[in-house]
C-alpha positions in Angstrom: 0.0 0.0 0.0 1.4 3.4 -1.0 2.3 6.0 1.5 -0.2 8.9 1.9 1.0 12.4 0.9 -0.7 15.6 2.0 -2.4 17.4 -0.9 -1.1 20.8 0.3 2.4 20.4 1.8 3.4 17.2 -0.1 4.7 15.7 3.1 4.2 12.1 4.1 1.8 11.3 7.0 3.5 9.9 10.1 2.3 6.9 12.0 -0.7 7.9 14.2 -1.1 11.3 12.5 -4.7 12.4 11.8 -5.6 12.3 8.1 -8.5 14.5 6.9 -10.0 13.3 3.6 -11.7 16.0 1.5 -12.2 16.5 -2.2 -11.0 12.9 -2.6 -7.6 13.8 -1.3 -5.7 13.4 2.0 -4.8 16.5 4.1 -3.2 17.3 7.3 -5.9 18.9 9.5 -3.8 22.1 9.7 -3.3 22.1 5.9 -6.9 22.0 4.9 -7.5 25.7 4.9 -8.7 28.3 2.4 -6.1 28.9 -0.3 -6.8 32.7 -0.3 -7.4 33.7 3.3 -5.6 30.7 4.9 -8.4 30.3 7.4 -10.1 26.9 8.2 -13.5 26.1 6.9 -16.7 26.4 9.0 -18.4 23.6 11.0 -19.9 22.1 7.8 -16.5 22.0 6.2 -18.0 23.2 2.9 -15.8 24.8 0.3 -15.5 25.4 -3.4 -12.6 24.6 -5.8 -10.8 27.5 -7.5 -8.1 26.3 -9.9 -8.0 23.0 -8.1 -7.5 24.7 -4.7 -10.1 24.8 -1.8 -11.5 28.2 -1.0 -14.4 29.7 0.9 -17.2 30.7 -1.5 -16.7 34.4 -0.8 -12.9 34.1 -1.2 -13.4 32.2 -4.5 -15.6 35.0 -5.8 -13.0 37.6 -4.8 -10.2 35.6 -6.4 -12.1 35.3 -9.6 -12.7 39.1 -9.7 -9.0 39.8 -9.0 -7.9 37.4 -11.8 -10.4 38.5 -14.3 -10.4 42.3 -14.0 -13.3 44.6 -14.8 -15.0 45.8 -17.9 -14.0 49.4 -18.9 -17.6 50.2 -19.8 -19.7 48.8 -17.0 -17.0 48.2 -14.3 -18.4 44.7 -13.6 -16.2 41.6 -13.5 -15.1 40.0 -16.8 -15.5 36.4 -17.6 -18.5 34.2 -16.5 -18.7 32.6 -19.9 -18.8 35.7 -22.0 -15.9 36.6 -24.4 -13.7 39.5 -23.5 -12.9 42.1 -26.1 -9.3 43.4 -25.6 -7.8 46.4 -27.2 -4.2 47.1 -27.9 -4.1 49.8 -25.2 -4.9 47.3 -22.5 -8.6 48.2 -22.2 -11.1 45.3 -21.9 -14.8 44.9 -22.4 -17.6 42.4 -22.1 -18.5 41.6 -25.7 -22.0 42.9 -25.0 -20.6 46.2 -23.7 -18.2 46.8 -26.6 -20.3 49.3 -28.5 -19.8 52.6 -30.3 -19.8 55.5 -27.8 -21.5 57.7 -30.4 -24.3 55.6 -32.0 -24.5 52.9 -29.2 -24.4 50.1 -31.9 -22.1 47.1 -31.8 -19.1 46.8 -34.0 -19.3 44.3 -36.9 -17.6 43.6 -40.3 -19.4 46.4 -42.1 -18.8 49.0 -39.3 -15.6 47.9 -37.4 -14.0 49.6 -34.5 -10.9 51.7 -35.5 -10.6 54.7 -33.3 -11.2 56.0 -29.8 -12.7 59.4 -29.2 -11.9 60.9 -25.8 -11.0 57.4 -24.6 -14.2 55.7 -25.9 -14.3 53.2 -28.8 -16.2 54.5 -31.9 -17.0 53.5 -35.4 -14.8 55.3 -38.0 -17.8 56.9 -39.6 -19.0 58.1 -36.1 -15.6 59.5 -35.3 -15.7 61.6 -38.4 -18.6 63.6 -37.0 -17.2 63.8 -33.5 -15.6 66.9 -32.2 -12.0 65.6 -32.2 -10.3 62.2 -32.5 -7.9 61.8 -29.6 -6.6 58.4 -30.5 -6.0 56.7 -33.8 -6.3 53.0 -34.6 -5.2 50.8 -31.8 -3.6 47.5 -33.0 -3.4 44.3 -31.0 -0.9 42.5 -33.2 -2.1 39.1 -31.9 -2.5 36.1 -34.0 -6.0 34.7 -34.4 -6.2 31.2 -32.9 -8.4 30.0 -35.8 -7.0 31.6 -39.0 -3.5 32.5 -37.8 -3.7 36.0 -39.2 -2.8 39.1 -37.2 -5.7 40.8 -35.4 -5.5 44.6 -36.0 -8.4 45.9 -34.0 -10.7 44.6 -31.2 -9.9 41.0 -30.4 -12.2 38.4 -28.7 -10.2 36.8 -25.9 -11.7 33.5 -24.7 -10.1 32.3 -21.4 -8.3 29.0 -21.9 -9.1 28.9 -25.6 -7.4 31.7 -27.5 -7.8 35.0 -29.3 -10.0 35.5 -32.3 -11.2 37.9 -35.0 -14.9 38.6 -34.4 -15.8 36.6 -37.5 -13.5 33.7 -36.5 -15.1 33.2 -33.1 -17.7 30.6 -34.2 -19.3 27.4 -32.9 -16.9 24.5 -33.5 -19.8 22.2 -34.4 -22.2 24.2 -36.7 -20.0 27.2 -37.6 -22.5 29.9 -36.5 -20.9 33.1 -35.2 -20.9 33.2 -31.4 -22.2 36.3 -29.7 -22.8 36.9 -26.0 -22.2 33.8 -23.9 -20.4 30.7 -25.3 -20.4 27.1 -24.1 -17.6 24.6 -23.9 -18.4 21.3 -25.6 -18.1 18.4 -23.0 -16.1 16.2 -25.5 -14.0 18.5 -27.7 -13.6 21.3 -25.0 -14.0 23.9 -27.8 -16.5 26.9 -27.9 -20.0 26.0 -29.1 -23.4 27.5 -29.3 -26.0 26.3 -26.7 -28.1 24.3 -29.2 -25.1 22.2 -30.3 -24.1 21.5 -26.7 -27.7 20.6 -25.7 -28.0 18.3 -28.7 -24.7 16.5 -27.8 -25.8 16.1 -24.1 -29.2 14.7 -25.1 -27.5 12.2 -27.4 -24.9 11.3 -24.8 -27.6 10.7 -22.1 -29.7 8.6 -24.6 -26.7 6.4 -25.4 -25.9 6.1 -21.7 -29.4 4.9 -21.0 -29.2 2.3 -23.8 -25.9 1.0 -22.6 -27.2 0.6 -19.1 -30.3 -1.1 -20.4 -28.2 -3.8 -22.1 -26.3 -4.6 -18.9 
């Protein structure tokens, strides 16, 4: 039988030493604490996992906000399944918040983002009628994960997946352009639209039931 090693400190348990089993792993009692605040869990011992580490729910939320940053338009936390639009000057937006400051319409292939007016993103045509253009085109110079070409304006950054042109960020199954929230396919682990993920899950559940019925 192999020796037990603590999930936090990687030290071997000594004979007679208490072993706390949580999250399917062994811990020293003193080691099973929140990875952010370093305090023990309450009487119920409940916790959540953040990047594989145990945390209090409030600490996990705070850590997510620290790691993700905030949207420059609405000041709310980025992430939560919605692509982030990142500009070359370091500013970041929820995809749904990335709109022209003059006409309040989203950017697309026909009316792309190219300039900032007084620090706010605008369509080129809208900037022409603004009082003054304070910043010219801002380039990201990142390579698109899908097509490999350089991205020269707003880039969709999908955590753990890559960076994309707006038109390249599409469902990996049906090819439809993804807008708003995206969903990770359980098998391929690539961005998909909700209908394609739902279809796969239903098929998977149906096949599972058939396999169990044959046993």
